[in-house]
N, C-alpha and C positions, 0 to 999 in steps of 0.2 A: 289752612282752613278752606273748606269747600263751600260752594254756593248753597248746597243743601243744608249746611249747618246754619247759615245766616237766614235763609228764607224758609226753613222748615218744610222743604218739599218732600212729599212722600214718594217712596219708590213704587213704581207700577209693578203689578205681578207679572211674572214671566209668561204665564199662560194667558190665552185669549179668553176674554169674558164674553158670555152670551147673554144678551139682555132678554128679559121676559117679554113675551108677546101678549099684547092686549091686557097688560096688567096681571097676567096669570103667572103663577110661580113656575119655575123650571126654566130650562133653556132649550134653544134650538140649535142643533149642530149645523155647521156651515154646509151649504148645498142642499139642505132639506127645507122644503117649503110647505106651508099649510095646504095650499091648493095648487093644482097644475095650472100654470099661467099661459099655456099655449093658446087657448081660445076662451077660457072662462074668466081669467083674471080681469078685474075692472080696469086696471092700468092698461092692459093690452087692448081692451075694448075702447077705452078713451083714445089710445094711440090710433086705432083703426079709424075712429070717427074724425079725429083731427086730420089725419092723412087724407081721408076722403074729402073733407072740406077744402084742404089745401090743393088737392088735385083738381077739384072743380074750379077753384080760383085760377090755377095755372092754365087750365084749358081755356077758360074764358079770356084771360089776358092774351094767350096765344092767338085765339080767334080774332080778338080786337086788333092785334098787331097786323095780322094778314089782311084784315078788312081795310084798315087805313092805308097800308102799303098799296093795295090794289087800287084804292081811290086816288092815291098820289100819282100813280103811273100815268094817268091821263093828262097831267099837268107838267110832266117832265119832258125835256128834249128827247128825241127818239133814242139816241144812244144810251142815255141814262135810264130811260123807261125800259129798254130791253134788258139792261143789266139788272134792274130791280125786279123785272118779271122773272128772270132766271134765278134770282136770289131771294124770292119772296118768302121762302121758309127759313132763310138763314137766321141764326141766333134765336130761334124759338126754343121752347122748353126742351131740355135734354131728356133722354130716355133714362129712367132710373132702374130699369131691369138689371138684375145682378146684385143690387144692393140688398143685403139680408133683410133689413127692415121693410123695404119696399116689396120684396118678394113675399114677406109675411102678409103684407097688406093685400097684394094681388091674390094670394092663396085664400085669404078670408073673404075677399070680395067676389072671387070666382072668375074675374077677368081683369085685364090691364086696361084701364080707361085711356091711356095714351095710345094704345095699339088697337082700339076698337075700330071696326069697319065703318060704323056710322060717323065717328069723329073724322076719320081719314077722308071719307066722301064729302063731308061738310067743309073741311078745310080746302079741298080742291074746288068746290063750288065757290067758296069765298075768294080764292086766288083767281078764279076766272071771272068773278063778278056776276055769276049766274044764280047766286042764292038770293032769296027774297030779303034777307037781312043785310045784303051788301049795301054799302053806302051809295053807290051809283048803280043800283040794280038795272040791268038792261031791260 
């Protein structure tokens, strides 16, 4: 006696079943989509918006980290202060270039926010304590 005889389990068809889309009759073959999702699909647009918000958060946290490290340098013994000065950018956000999802985001945005010249200059001003938003602005 098999389990199917006891539990009355139906056999699944050998062929793949395609579910109807939006309640419409018919089926959609695998690999065919209603709309081209490269830039028009709402899911992709939502992904780009989410990634943009996340990048803003990452850059702000990176800036805050450097801002507080620069402020801490003034209170450390000289040997430690010099080490922190040299390593002020250590363990900040990694570069995501080369990741297919991030590359799609950069392509849609038109530039890489992590590699922008304004951000790089701002980070150097923070590291030197010469930006007006530095904690111990000179």
